N, C-alpha and C positions, 0 to 999 in steps of 0.2 A: 731890715733894708741896708743893702750894700753901700759901704763909702766909694767915694770918687774912684777911690784908688783902684778897689776892689774890681768897680768895671771897667776900670779901665784895663786890668790884666786879663779879664774877663772877656773882653773885645779882642786883646789878641791872639786867647787862645782860640776862641771861636773862628780867628783868621786862619793861623796855622793849620789849626786840625782840621775847619769846615764842617763844627756842626755846630748845633742850633743851641742859644741862651739855655734856653730851658733842660740842656742835660750838662750847663757846667755850672753847675754847685760846690762849694768850700768843700763837702764831700765825696765827691764825685773822683773816682780813680783812674789815672790816665790813662793805662793801659785799657784796663779791663773795661772800663766804661764811657772812655772817650777815645781809643783806640789808639793810643798813640805809642808809638816805636822808637827808638835811641833819635833815631835822626830828626824824628821831631819835636823831640828835647831839645836839642843844639837849636832848633829852627828856633823855639818857643823860647830860649835863654837869649839867644841873637835877638832878636824882636823885642825883646823886654831891655835889654840893655842900649838898644837904640830909642825907643818908648822913651825910656826914663832918663836916659841920658846917664846910666850910673850902671858899672860891672857887676854882673852877680856873682857872689860867691862862688864860684864852682865845686867847690865839695859841698855845698849846699844842693846844688844842680846835681850832683847824683845822686842825691836822696830822695826825688822827688817821686810822691807816689801818688798825692791825690791834690789836688786844685788849690786844697786851705796850705798844701806847704810849698808854690809858687806863688801864693799870695801874702807868706810869711818871711820869705826870702828876698821879694820887692821891697816889704816893709823892711826887712834890717839893712836891704842895700840905703836906703831912702834916708831912716836913722842916721849910719854910721856918715852919710853926706852934711846932716844936720850938726851932727857932734866935731865937724871939721872945722 
């Protein structure tokens, strides 16, 4: 079962990409499975920044390949917030 954080990230991705929840798994490839392009990546990063009130690491965002990468980036941003 997914965590509340994972569910929030998936909801943002569904909205940004216009895909169904069943398509958004941790293993789903952003480009090949979800039809994501570079503009979608920027939109997703901005939407996640707003949703979690944190700035995601741009270097990590550039390396997103699958949904799991997106979830890890958000987790790391929030862990950084807790450490401050």
